C-alpha positions in Angstrom: 59.1 36.8 -23.0 57.4 38.1 -19.7 59.1 39.6 -16.6 58.2 39.2 -13.0 56.7 42.0 -10.8 59.8 42.4 -9.0 61.8 42.8 -12.2 59.2 45.3 -13.4 59.6 47.4 -10.2 63.5 47.5 -10.8 62.9 48.6 -14.4 60.4 51.5 -13.2 63.0 52.5 -10.5 65.7 52.7 -13.3 63.4 54.8 -15.6 62.6 57.2 -12.8 66.1 57.6 -12.0 66.1 56.1 -8.6 69.1 54.2 -7.5 68.9 50.5 -8.3 71.1 47.9 -6.8 72.7 45.8 -9.6 74.9 42.9 -9.4 78.5 43.3 -9.9 80.3 42.6 -13.1 81.6 39.1 -12.2 83.5 38.6 -15.5 85.7 41.7 -14.9 87.7 39.7 -12.4 87.7 36.5 -14.6 89.2 36.4 -18.2 89.5 32.6 -18.6 86.3 30.9 -18.2 85.4 27.0 -18.2 82.2 25.7 -19.5 81.0 22.2 -18.8 78.2 20.3 -19.9 78.2 17.1 -17.9 77.1 13.6 -19.0 78.1 10.2 -18.2 79.1 9.2 -21.7 80.1 12.5 -23.1 81.0 15.4 -21.0 81.7 18.4 -22.8 84.2 21.2 -21.9 85.3 24.5 -23.4 87.7 27.2 -22.1 87.4 30.6 -23.5 89.5 33.6 -22.8 87.8 37.0 -22.8 89.3 40.0 -24.3 88.6 43.6 -25.2 87.1 42.3 -28.5 85.7 38.8 -29.2 86.4 35.9 -26.8 88.7 33.1 -28.2 88.8 29.4 -27.6 91.7 27.9 -25.6 90.4 24.4 -25.5 87.4 22.3 -26.2 86.7 18.5 -26.2 84.4 15.7 -25.0 85.4 13.3 -22.3 84.0 10.3 -24.1 83.2 6.9 -22.0 82.3 3.8 -23.9 78.9 2.1 -22.9 80.9 -1.1 -21.9 82.6 1.1 -19.2 81.2 0.9 -15.6 79.8 4.1 -13.9 82.6 4.4 -11.4 85.3 4.3 -14.5 83.4 6.9 -16.2 83.2 9.2 -13.1 86.9 8.8 -12.6 87.7 9.6 -16.4 85.5 12.8 -16.2 87.3 13.9 -13.1 90.7 13.0 -14.6 90.1 15.0 -17.8 88.6 18.0 -16.2 91.3 18.1 -13.7 93.8 18.3 -16.6 92.1 21.0 -18.2 91.8 23.2 -15.2 95.7 22.5 -14.5 96.6 23.4 -18.2 94.4 26.6 -18.7 94.0 27.9 -15.2 90.3 29.2 -15.6 89.2 31.2 -12.6 85.5 30.8 -13.1 83.3 27.7 -14.2 79.9 28.0 -15.8 78.1 24.5 -15.6 74.6 23.6 -17.1 72.1 23.4 -14.4 70.1 20.4 -13.6 67.7 19.0 -16.4 64.5 17.3 -14.8 63.7 14.8 -17.1 60.9 12.0 -16.9 63.4 9.1 -16.4 64.7 9.3 -12.7 67.5 6.8 -13.4 68.8 9.0 -16.2 68.6 12.1 -14.0 70.5 10.3 -11.0 73.2 9.1 -13.6 73.6 12.7 -15.0 73.7 14.2 -11.3 76.7 11.6 -10.6 78.7 12.9 -13.7 77.8 16.5 -12.9 79.1 15.8 -9.3 82.3 14.3 -10.4 83.1 17.4 -12.5 81.9 19.8 -9.8 84.1 18.1 -7.3 87.3 18.7 -9.3 86.3 22.2 -10.1 85.6 23.0 -6.4 88.9 21.4 -5.4 90.6 23.8 -7.7 89.0 26.9 -5.9 87.0 28.1 -9.1 83.9 30.2 -8.6 81.1 27.9 -10.1 77.8 29.3 -11.6 75.0 27.2 -13.2 72.9 28.2 -16.0 69.6 26.5 -17.1 69.9 24.9 -20.5 67.0 26.9 -21.9 68.8 30.1 -20.7 72.0 29.1 -22.5 70.1 28.6 -25.7 68.4 31.9 -25.5 71.6 33.6 -24.9 73.3 32.1 -27.7 70.6 31.6 -30.5 67.9 34.2 -29.2 65.5 31.1 -28.8 65.2 28.8 -25.7 64.0 25.8 -27.7 67.0 26.0 -30.3 68.3 22.6 -31.6 71.8 21.5 -30.7 73.1 22.1 -34.4 71.8 25.7 -34.3 73.6 26.3 -31.0 76.9 24.6 -32.5 76.7 26.9 -35.5 76.3 30.0 -33.5 79.2 29.1 -31.2 81.4 28.4 -34.3 80.3 31.8 -35.5 80.9 33.8 -32.1 84.4 32.1 -31.6 85.5 32.3 -35.2 86.2 28.5 -35.3 87.2 26.9 -38.4 85.3 23.8 -37.8 82.0 23.0 -36.2 82.6 21.9 -32.6 81.4 18.4 -31.4 78.0 18.7 -29.9 79.0 18.3 -26.3 82.0 20.6 -26.7 79.6 23.1 -28.4 77.1 23.2 -25.5 79.9 23.6 -23.1 81.4 26.7 -25.1 77.8 27.9 -25.4 77.5 27.8 -21.5 80.7 29.6 -21.0 79.7 32.2 -23.6 76.3 32.6 -22.1 77.8 33.3 -18.7 80.2 36.0 -20.1 77.2 37.7 -22.1 75.0 37.8 -19.0 77.6 39.5 -16.9 78.6 41.9 -19.7 75.3 43.8 -19.6 72.5 44.5 -17.1 70.5 41.4 -16.4 67.4 41.3 -14.2 68.4 38.1 -12.5 72.1 37.0 -11.4 73.1 33.3 -12.3 73.0 31.0 -9.4 76.5 30.5 -7.8 77.0 27.0 -6.5 
């Protein structure tokens, strides 16, 4: 894994003992994090509580919308479910999967609609929102940016000491929340993108 010239200069400054401006520890003010993996037919969500030792799961699940439902009904279902999760668990921060640029424009637009439905509810609740690229989530959780969904789910199960393997979309959402927490509990060269 390479680093940019800017990142290298920051590293050199740290080694030489010069003052280096680093980002604040965002998770210190946030103990309950919501992770969201948006999709029209299966939006995953996971809520974790950070503690002095290991984080633990407060909630996880998938907002499932059958293929026969029209898009508008799915978007309303996503918004309603995410609203209930936020109301019940009172997270103060949301980490959401960044946009994935696929080859199919229609699929990308549909995914954007599902993401928008979730983001509107989360913003309405006043949460800080950060997005993380899918590859960065996989890298943070498994150590490999091209990891398979099953590998991510197994690592999430282990990290959160879950009895059962979480459903794929819920596992991805929990992974997003965990990746955000990990990034802000140690020095990172690049801050996550706040939206």
